[in-house]
Z-matrix of the N, CA and C atoms (Angstrom, degrees):
N
C 1 1.385
C 2 1.581 1 108.59
N 3 1.328 2 111.38 1 123.52
C 4 1.507 3 119.37 2 178.84
C 5 1.543 4 108.13 3 -88.20
N 6 1.395 5 105.99 4 142.32
C 7 1.455 6 113.28 5 174.53
C 8 1.534 7 107.95 6 -92.31
N 9 1.289 8 112.07 7 129.72
C 10 1.442 9 116.99 8 -178.31
C 11 1.481 10 109.57 9 -90.75
N 12 1.291 11 116.29 10 125.12
C 13 1.486 12 125.34 11 -179.85
C 14 1.600 13 101.79 12 -96.34
N 15 1.277 14 113.64 13 132.85
C 16 1.537 15 117.37 14 175.88
C 17 1.526 16 110.00 15 -63.02
N 18 1.272 17 117.18 16 151.76
C 19 1.462 18 119.94 17 -177.39
C 20 1.494 19 116.47 18 -66.20
N 21 1.303 20 114.61 19 -29.10
C 22 1.531 21 119.02 20 177.56
C 23 1.545 22 111.44 21 -67.49
N 24 1.262 23 118.72 22 -28.55
C 25 1.366 24 120.04 23 176.34
C 26 1.606 25 115.54 24 -78.61
N 27 1.260 26 114.67 25 -9.57
C 28 1.374 27 121.41 26 175.86
C 29 1.542 28 112.92 27 -85.87
N 30 1.368 29 112.05 28 -18.07
C 31 1.447 30 117.32 29 -177.97
C 32 1.559 31 106.52 30 -75.33
N 33 1.332 32 117.41 31 131.54
C 34 1.464 33 125.98 32 -171.84
C 35 1.585 34 106.57 33 -67.98
N 36 1.298 35 120.64 34 -29.05
C 37 1.420 36 124.32 35 -176.27
C 38 1.545 37 109.11 36 -70.53
N 39 1.353 38 111.57 37 -42.35
C 40 1.489 39 112.99 38 178.14
C 41 1.432 40 112.83 39 -69.78
N 42 1.243 41 122.41 40 -34.62
C 43 1.499 42 128.15 41 173.84
C 44 1.456 43 106.20 42 -59.90
N 45 1.258 44 119.70 43 -53.14
C 46 1.562 45 119.56 44 179.17
C 47 1.552 46 117.45 45 -60.83
N 48 1.297 47 104.47 46 -36.04
C 49 1.560 48 109.11 47 176.72
C 50 1.493 49 113.71 48 -67.63
N 51 1.292 50 117.52 49 -40.54
C 52 1.454 51 122.71 50 179.84
C 53 1.528 52 109.59 51 -71.38
N 54 1.227 53 120.12 52 -34.30
C 55 1.431 54 127.80 53 177.98
C 56 1.641 55 105.83 54 -63.04
N 57 1.370 56 111.25 55 -48.76
C 58 1.480 57 117.60 56 -176.87
C 59 1.523 58 107.27 57 -68.99
N 60 1.223 59 127.05 58 -35.98
C 61 1.383 60 128.31 59 176.87
C 62 1.468 61 110.87 60 -60.87
N 63 1.299 62 116.54 61 -59.19
C 64 1.507 63 122.37 62 -179.61
C 65 1.515 64 109.29 63 -54.81
N 66 1.370 65 117.88 64 -43.99
C 67 1.469 66 119.74 65 179.67
C 68 1.547 67 109.51 66 -58.71
N 69 1.351 68 115.61 67 -54.97
C 70 1.482 69 118.41 68 -176.08
C 71 1.588 70 110.21 69 -58.05
N 72 1.247 71 120.56 70 -40.10
C 73 1.442 72 123.85 71 -176.02
C 74 1.543 73 112.47 72 -72.11
N 75 1.221 74 119.90 73 -39.96
C 76 1.544 75 122.52 74 -170.32
C 77 1.578 76 113.22 75 -115.98
N 78 1.207 77 118.49 76 -42.34
C 79 1.545 78 116.74 77 -171.77
C 80 1.396 79 122.26 78 -104.12
N 81 1.344 80 120.23 79 -16.09
C 82 1.382 81 124.74 80 -179.50
C 83 1.627 82 109.95 81 -69.52
N 84 1.307 83 117.03 82 155.20
C 85 1.393 84 120.19 83 177.88
C 86 1.594 85 114.31 84 -67.50
N 87 1.402 86 107.80 85 -29.25
C 88 1.421 87 112.99 86 179.32
C 89 1.587 88 108.63 87 -108.53
N 90 1.284 89 112.67 88 48.31
C 91 1.554 90 124.54 89 -173.77
C 92 1.574 91 106.68 90 -67.91
N 93 1.316 92 110.61 91 159.19
C 94 1.445 93 118.18 92 176.02
C 95 1.445 94 113.61 93 -56.95
N 96 1.422 95 117.34 94 -40.16
C 97 1.491 96 122.20 95 -178.72
C 98 1.520 97 109.22 96 -64.05
N 99 1.337 98 119.37 97 -38.42
C 100 1.458 99 120.09 98 -178.30
C 101 1.526 100 107.20 99 -67.78
N 102 1.407 101 117.38 100 -37.32
C 103 1.416 102 117.50 101 -173.41
C 104 1.617 103 107.17 102 -70.72
N 105 1.326 104 115.30 103 -31.82
C 106 1.511 105 118.77 104 178.99
C 107 1.592 106 105.98 105 -63.51
N 108 1.278 107 114.43 106 -51.84
C 109 1.494 108 117.63 107 -177.70
C 110 1.563 109 110.65 108 -57.36
N 111 1.283 110 116.54 109 -41.87
C 112 1.495 111 123.47 110 -178.38
C 113 1.577 112 110.75 111 -65.65
N 114 1.330 113 112.90 112 -36.04
C 115 1.424 114 118.41 113 175.80
C 116 1.582 115 116.04 114 -67.51
N 117 1.397 116 108.93 115 -33.68
C 118 1.549 117 114.96 116 178.87
C 119 1.536 118 104.06 117 -70.55
N 120 1.254 119 118.91 118 -42.14
C 121 1.515 120 121.85 119 177.42
C 122 1.517 121 112.79 120 -58.89
N 123 1.267 122 114.05 121 -45.43
C 124 1.527 123 121.99 122 -177.86
C 125 1.576 124 105.01 123 -60.72
N 126 1.415 125 115.69 124 -46.45
C 127 1.494 126 112.98 125 178.04
C 128 1.473 127 115.44 126 -61.23
N 129 1.408 128 113.57 127 -39.26
C 130 1.489 129 113.18 128 -178.17
C 131 1.534 130 112.15 129 -67.53
N 132 1.287 131 113.89 130 -37.03
C 133 1.592 132 119.73 131 174.93
C 134 1.449 133 112.49 132 -60.28
N 135 1.344 134 117.86 133 -43.10
C 136 1.479 135 120.66 134 178.01
C 137 1.532 136 110.88 135 -63.83
N 138 1.396 137 119.21 136 -36.02
C 139 1.458 138 116.95 137 179.69
C 140 1.447 139 108.66 138 -69.45
N 141 1.431 140 118.39 139 -38.69
C 142 1.424 141 120.88 140 -179.09
C 143 1.560 142 107.18 141 -62.62
N 144 1.334 143 119.49 142 -45.16
C 145 1.517 144 119.17 143 179.96
C 146 1.489 145 113.36 144 -60.54
N 147 1.355 146 116.60 145 -34.26
C 148 1.472 147 118.03 146 179.70
C 149 1.641 148 108.40 147 -73.56
N 150 1.282 149 121.61 148 -32.67
C 151 1.363 150 127.48 149 -178.19
C 152 1.624 151 105.29 150 -69.47
N 153 1.364 152 117.29 151 -49.67
C 154 1.380 153 123.44 152 179.62
C 155 1.612 154 113.73 153 -59.44
N 156 1.385 155 112.98 154 -39.33
C 157 1.399 156 120.86 155 179.95
C 158 1.697 157 110.36 156 -64.21
N 159 1.337 158 109.14 157 -38.26
C 160 1.474 159 112.34 158 176.33
C 161 1.493 160 111.59 159 -73.07
N 162 1.241 161 119.41 160 -34.89
C 163 1.495 162 120.56 161 169.76
C 164 1.450 163 119.22 162 -62.53
N 165 1.347 164 115.10 163 -34.06
C 166 1.423 165 124.01 164 178.20
C 167 1.599 166 105.21 165 -68.80
N 168 1.301 167 114.76 166 -44.01
C 169 1.524 168 116.75 167 179.25
C 170 1.544 169 109.91 168 -62.39
N 171 1.331 170 123.90 169 -46.17
C 172 1.364 171 134.46 170 179.21
C 173 1.544 172 105.61 171 -54.64
N 174 1.409 173 119.72 172 -51.44
C 175 1.441 174 123.63 173 -176.77
C 176 1.505 175 112.34 174 -66.83
N 177 1.385 176 118.44 175 -35.30
C 178 1.444 177 120.31 176 175.20
C 179 1.596 178 112.23 177 -66.29
N 180 1.290 179 116.58 178 -32.33
C 181 1.435 180 119.14 179 176.97
C 182 1.475 181 108.85 180 -70.06
N 183 1.348 182 119.65 181 -47.17
C 184 1.409 183 123.45 182 175.43
C 185 1.581 184 114.70 183 -57.66
N 186 1.341 185 111.31 184 -34.74
C 187 1.485 186 114.80 185 -177.00
C 188 1.531 187 107.59 186 -75.83
N 189 1.282 188 120.13 187 -33.86
C 190 1.477 189 118.97 188 179.92
C 191 1.411 190 108.91 189 -69.32
N 192 1.370 191 123.48 190 -31.36
C 193 1.467 192 128.30 191 178.98
C 194 1.567 193 106.54 192 -66.03
N 195 1.285 194 114.70 193 -45.08
C 196 1.507 195 117.75 194 -173.17
C 197 1.516 196 110.73 195 -72.94
N 198 1.271 197 122.96 196 -17.24
C 199 1.456 198 129.70 197 -172.64
C 200 1.675 199 108.58 198 -63.06
N 201 1.258 200 114.07 199 -31.82
C 202 1.519 201 112.77 200 178.31
C 203 1.507 202 108.88 201 -90.16
N 204 1.339 203 115.38 202 159.58
C 205 1.467 204 119.70 203 -174.66
C 206 1.608 205 108.07 204 -68.08
N 207 1.282 206 122.10 205 -36.93
C 208 1.454 207 122.21 206 -178.46
C 209 1.555 208 109.80 207 -68.79
N 210 1.298 209 113.41 208 -40.82
C 211 1.459 210 120.45 209 173.08
C 212 1.532 211 113.95 210 -61.08
N 213 1.239 212 115.13 211 -36.74
C 214 1.532 213 116.20 212 179.89
C 215 1.581 214 110.84 213 -76.24
N 216 1.299 215 112.42 214 -35.99
C 217 1.533 216 113.99 215 175.39
C 218 1.554 217 108.57 216 -66.01
N 219 1.269 218 113.79 217 -44.96
C 220 1.592 219 116.39 218 -179.36
C 221 1.553 220 108.47 219 -56.07
N 222 1.312 221 114.17 220 -50.24
C 223 1.468 222 122.50 221 -178.52
C 224 1.572 223 108.80 222 -56.05
N 225 1.315 224 117.86 223 -51.89
C 226 1.418 225 120.46 224 -175.97
C 227 1.588 226 110.78 225 -62.20
N 228 1.331 227 115.65 226 -37.43
C 229 1.414 228 116.35 227 -175.59
C 230 1.559 229 111.11 228 -76.89
N 231 1.374 230 116.35 229 -39.35
C 232 1.520 231 119.05 230 -173.85
C 233 1.530 232 110.02 231 -83.30
N 234 1.325 233 117.77 232 -40.72
C 235 1.479 234 120.74 233 -175.75
C 236 1.527 235 115.95 234 -89.50
N 237 1.292 236 114.79 235 -42.37
C 238 1.454 237 123.74 236 -175.96
C 239 1.512 238 117.52 237 -99.42
N 240 1.382 239 111.80 238 -3.78
C 241 1.507 240 122.59 239 175.74
C 242 1.598 241 111.73 240 54.38
N 243 1.342 242 111.01 241 43.50
C 244 1.475 243 112.34 242 178.07
C 245 1.470 244 107.90 243 -97.15
N 246 1.342 245 118.16 244 167.92
C 247 1.458 246 124.50 245 -176.01
C 248 1.538 247 109.44 246 -145.84
N 249 1.240 248 116.89 247 160.09
C 250 1.512 249 122.96 248 175.71
C 251 1.592 250 105.58 249 -75.62
N 252 1.336 251 111.68 250 159.48
C 253 1.408 252 116.88 251 170.89
C 254 1.590 253 113.05 252 -66.45
N 255 1.399 254 111.57 253 143.87
C 256 1.485 255 115.32 254 -179.25
C 257 1.507 256 108.31 255 64.43
N 258 1.226 257 119.41 256 34.41
C 259 1.500 258 118.90 257 177.31
C 260 1.631 259 108.16 258 -126.52
N 261 1.342 260 112.48 259 138.46
C 262 1.425 261 112.13 260 -179.08
C 263 1.487 262 106.27 261 -106.55
N 264 1.321 263 119.06 262 149.47
C 265 1.426 264 124.30 263 -179.16
C 266 1.564 265 110.43 264 -123.06
N 267 1.268 266 116.16 265 124.00
C 268 1.475 267 121.99 266 179.41
C 269 1.507 268 110.79 267 -107.13
N 270 1.251 269 120.01 268 125.41
C 271 1.422 270 126.89 269 -175.67
C 272 1.581 271 103.12 270 -101.07
N 273 1.358 272 122.05 271 117.25
C 274 1.423 273 121.81 272 176.27
C 275 1.463 274 109.07 273 -109.31
N 276 1.329 275 121.05 274 127.54
C 277 1.487 276 125.00 275 179.77
C 278 1.508 277 108.28 276 -112.54
N 279 1.244 278 116.63 277 137.63
C 280 1.445 279 125.54 278 179.52
C 281 1.557 280 109.46 279 -101.22
N 282 1.321 281 115.76 280 132.79
C 283 1.502 282 115.95 281 175.89
C 284 1.494 283 105.09 282 -96.24
N 285 1.232 284 116.51 283 107.36
C 286 1.522 285 121.07 284 179.46
C 287 1.380 286 120.16 285 -61.93
N 288 1.384 287 115.97 286 -23.73
C 289 1.470 288 122.34 287 -174.87
C 290 1.424 289 109.71 288 -77.29
N 291 1.376 290 118.91 289 -28.47
C 292 1.555 291 118.51 290 177.93
C 293 1.513 292 112.14 291 -98.61
N 294 1.268 293 125.74 292 10.04
C 295 1.452 294 130.84 293 176.71
C 296 1.475 295 108.02 294 -74.98
N 297 1.371 296 115.75 295 127.71
C 298 1.513 297 119.11 296 -178.30
C 299 1.584 298 104.59 297 -99.50
N 300 1.337 299 115.98 298 138.92
C 301 1.453 300 114.63 299 175.58
C 302 1.451 301 113.61 300 -92.73
């Protein structure tokens, strides 16, 4: 029994075209698969860039608050838990489960 090959597969141009497509998709150093991976990396890096831009904006706002003496003192007390000499600090904790509305 003979296998019939369609006539368009006998055409040399079609064979070369198919070979070229397979080569470009899978085997070439600039293949489509590599481009897809690189596009994913570009998207991730763009997201990271946006995140860091937002963090820079937040840090600039915090820095502008700390520039004044009162802002610096507030920051030192709230974030670094510092206190002045001869000063007592009382920490009051509320138990939210026993609070009646």
